[in-house]
Every structure is written in structure tokens, then in C-alpha cells.
LOSE-250224 format. One record per residue (C-alpha): residue number from 1; residue in three letters; x, y, z. Coordinates in steps of 0.25 Angstrom, whole numbers, m for minus. Layout:
R   num   residu      px      py      pz
R   NUM      ALA       X       Y       Z
...
//
This chain:
R   num   residu      px      py      pz
R     1      UNK       0       0       0
R     2      UNK       6      13      m4
R     3      UNK       3      28       0
R     4      UNK      m7      29     m10
R     5      UNK     m14      17      m5
R     6      UNK     m15      20       9
R     7      UNK     m17      35       8
R     8      UNK      m7      38      18
R     9      UNK       6      47      17
R    10      UNK      17      51      25
R    11      UNK      21      43      38
R    12      UNK       8      37      38
R    13      UNK      10      32      23
R    14      UNK      23      27      27
R    15      UNK      18      19      38
R    16      UNK       5      14      29
R    17      UNK      15       9      19
R    18      UNK      24       1      30
R    19      UNK      12      m4      36
R    20      UNK       5      m9      23
R    21      UNK      18     m15      18
R    22      UNK      23     m23      31
R    23      UNK      10     m25      38
R    24      UNK       8     m26      52
R    25      UNK      23     m27      55
R    26      UNK      24     m13      49
R    27      UNK      19      m6      60
R    28      UNK      30     m12      68
R    29      UNK      40      m8      58
R    30      UNK      35       7      59
R    31      UNK      34       8      75
R    32      UNK      48       2      76
R    33      UNK      53      13      66
R    34      UNK      46      24      74
R    35      UNK      57      21      85
R    36      UNK      68      23      75
R    37      UNK      61      35      67
R    38      UNK      52      43      77
R    39      UNK      45      51      66
R    40      UNK      37      39      62
R    41      UNK      27      38      74
R    42      UNK      18      27      78
R    43      UNK       7      37      79
R    44      UNK       7      36      63
R    45      UNK      10      22      61
R    46      UNK       1      15      71
R    47      UNK     m12      21      68
R    48      UNK     m10      19      53
R    49      UNK      m7       4      56
R    50      UNK     m20       3      64
R    51      UNK     m28       9      53
R    52      UNK     m23       0      43
R    53      UNK     m26     m12      53
R    54      UNK     m41      m8      51
R    55      UNK     m39     m11      36
R    56      UNK     m34     m25      38
R    57      UNK     m20     m22      33
R    58      UNK     m14     m23      46
R    59      UNK     m18     m30      60
R    60      UNK     m19     m21      72
R    61      UNK     m14     m32      82
R    62      UNK      m2     m35      74
R    63      UNK       1     m19      72
R    64      UNK       0     m18      87
R    65      UNK      10     m29      89
R    66      UNK      20     m24      78
R    67      UNK      20      m9      83
R    68      UNK      21     m14      98
R    69      UNK      33     m23      95
R    70      UNK      40     m12      86
R    71      UNK      37      m2      98
R    72      UNK      44     m12     107
R    73      UNK      56     m15      98
R    74      UNK      59       0      95
R    75      UNK      58       3     111
R    76      UNK      68      m9     112
R    77      UNK      77      m3     102
R    78      UNK      78      11     110
R    79      UNK      78       4     123
R    80      UNK      91      m3     119
R    81      UNK      96      10     114
R    82      UNK      94      17     127
R    83      UNK      99       4     135
R    84      UNK     112       4     126
R    85      UNK     117      18     126
R    86      UNK     109      25     137
R    87      UNK     100      37     137
R    88      UNK     109      48     134
R    89      UNK     116      42     122
R    90      UNK     103      36     117
R    91      UNK      97      51     117
R    92      UNK     109      56     110
R    93      UNK     109      45     100
R    94      UNK      94      46      96
R    95      UNK      93      61      97
R    96      UNK     105      61      87
R    97      UNK      97      54      76
R    98      UNK      87      66      77
R    99      UNK      75      56      76
R   100      UNK      71      59      90
R   101      UNK      74      71      99
R   102      UNK      82      72     111
R   103      UNK      71      78     119
R   104      UNK      62      66     116
R   105      UNK      73      57     121
R   106      UNK      76      64     133
R   107      UNK      61      66     136
R   108      UNK      59      51     135
R   109      UNK      71      49     144
R   110      UNK      67      59     155
R   111      UNK      52      52     155
R   112      UNK      58      39     156
R   113      UNK      67      44     168
R   114      UNK      55      50     176
R   115      UNK      45      39     173
R   116      UNK      53      27     171
R   117      UNK      48      14     164
R   118      UNK      34      18     163
R   119      UNK      37      28     152
R   120      UNK      41      17     143
R   121      UNK      26      12     143
R   122      UNK      20      26     143
R   123      UNK      30      32     133
R   124      UNK      26      22     122
R   125      UNK      13      30     120
R   126      UNK      20      44     119
R   127      UNK      25      48     106
R   128      UNK      40      52     106
R   129      UNK      43      45     118
R   130      UNK      38      31     116
R   131      UNK      51      26     109
R   132      UNK      61      35     116
R   133      UNK      56      30     129
R   134      UNK      64      17     126
R   135      UNK      77      24     127
R   136      UNK      77      28     141
R   137      UNK      71      14     145
R   138      UNK      83       7     139
R   139      UNK      93      18     145
R   140      UNK      88      14     159
R   141      UNK      88       0     156
R   142      UNK      73      m1     160
R   143      UNK      68     m16     161
R   144      UNK      67     m21     146
R   145      UNK      54     m30     149
R   146      UNK      48     m18     156
R   147      UNK      52      m9     144
R   148      UNK      46     m19     135
R   149      UNK      33     m21     142
R   150      UNK      31      m6     143
R   151      UNK      35      m3     129
R   152      UNK      26     m14     123
R   153      UNK      14      m9     132
R   154      UNK      16       6     129
R   155      UNK      19       3     114
R   156      UNK       7      m6     112
R   157      UNK      m3       3     118
R   158      UNK       2      15     109
R   159      UNK       2       7      96
R   160      UNK     m11       1     100
R   161      UNK     m17      15     102
R   162      UNK     m12      20      88
R   163      UNK     m15       8      81
R   164      UNK     m29       9      86
R   165      UNK     m31      23      82
R   166      UNK     m28      19      68
R   167      UNK     m37       6      69
R   168      UNK     m48      14      74
R   169      UNK     m48      24      62
R   170      UNK     m51      12      55
R   171      UNK     m54      16      40
R   172      UNK     m54      31      44
R   173      UNK     m42      33      33
R   174      UNK     m43      48      33
R   175      UNK     m43      50      48
R   176      UNK     m31      41      49
R   177      UNK     m24      48      38
R   178      UNK     m28      62      44
R   179      UNK     m22      57      58
R   180      UNK      m9      52      52
R   181      UNK      m7      64      42
R   182      UNK      m6      73      55
R   183      UNK       4      63      62
R   184      UNK      13      63      49
R   185      UNK      13      78      49
R   186      UNK      17      78      64
R   187      UNK      28      68      61
R   188      UNK      33      76      48
R   189      UNK      33      89      57
R   190      UNK      41      82      68
R   191      UNK      51      77      58
R   192      UNK      53      91      52
R   193      UNK      55      97      66
R   194      UNK      66      86      69
R   195      UNK      73      89      56
R   196      UNK      73     105      59
R   197      UNK      78     102      73
R   198      UNK      89      93      68
R   199      UNK      93     105      58
R   200      UNK      93     115      68
R   201      UNK     100     106      78
R   202      UNK     112     103      68
R   203      UNK     113     118      64
R   204      UNK     114     122      79
R   205      UNK     124     111      82
R   206      UNK     133     115      70
R   207      UNK     131     130      74
R   208      UNK     136     126      88
R   209      UNK     148     118      83
R   210      UNK     152     131      75
R   211      UNK     152     139      87
R   212      UNK     160     130      95
R   213      UNK     175     134      96
R   214      UNK     184     124      89
R   215      UNK     192     115      98
R   216      UNK     207     116      94
R   217      UNK     216     104      97
R   218      UNK     229     108     103
//
């Protein structure tokens, strides 16, 4: 099925192409990519997957299974990163990619420090935090079984909610397209802002480097 067939464009069109090409497991691929490429949000992917389940192309139960499994595997990846290199180095590494902001990483770390393990459960339902909360959990060497249980419960609830929204819309194609269109615009705006911030940072860093006195070796 192409964009012309399903009628969606942008990120929702991309999600539709992947889902129709890979079937139920495609939602797992997309949700896992969300961990690595934050501008691909589950708020776009999962409602559309739920919508397709009502047309018989996908199965709601399997969509929940694959999306929750992918959420858990992605969380384990970031948990392992935090455990292996520590919180400070993980923040520097991920902030350096410019895919996530340092402020989001530091906010997640501060929230975990204040509230403890429960943030892993609650954080799975908070956009901008649900993936990043795994890093302080790993850095603090949170019990892996507890981490997994909280991650699966929180992710499962969040995924079920978004899938249910799409499924409830049923054949209301225009309403879903309207909803996804606004999310597309929000995501594109976030990407544009991130690019502007990156350029401004580089300009400021270059200017600061020019102002620093040269070090002369004796």
C-alpha cells in the first residue's frame, strides 16, 4: 500500500507504509526506532496502527504485544548504557548527538533521584521522559527485574491507550488524518527548532573559541 492508497502523508504516511509492509511486527520496529530517533513519536505510530486493526489489516492484540516488547527492549538498551558508562557520561554522549536535549536528560535524572524506582513506571506515560528515564535507572543499578516489570506495565498501559484511541476511531479516516496531521506539524516544528538550536550553539562555540587566548607552548 502506498501513500496514494492509504491517503496519509508525512510521518503518518511513513508509519502507514511500514505497518502495511511488515504487518503487526512493524509497530515494534517503529516503536524501537523511537528510542533511537526521538522525532518519531508513538503518538503518531500507535493510533494509526490501532486504526488499521479495525480494517482487518492488523491484529490489535499482536500490536500491543510487539509495541510493548519493543518498548522494553529499547529501555534495556538505554538502561545498559547508563549502567555501563554512568549518568554524567551518558548525558554528554546523548546530548552530543543532538537527537535529545541535555535539559530533558537532566530533568529525567533529577526526577529519578527525587522519586526513585516508581518514576520508571509513571515515566513510561510521559512524552519526552519515557525513554530517557531508563538511563538514570541503569546508572543507579536499579534491580533489573523490577525495572523490567515497571517498564512493561507502564509501556503496556500507554501503548494500549494509544492503540485504543486509533481503534475507537474505526473507519473515521478523516478524523484520524486530522489528528495525525497536527502531530506531524508539531514534530516538524520540534525538528526545525532543534536544528536552529544546533546551528546557534555551533556559532557560539566557534565565537567563544576565537575569543580564547592562544596557548603558546614554551
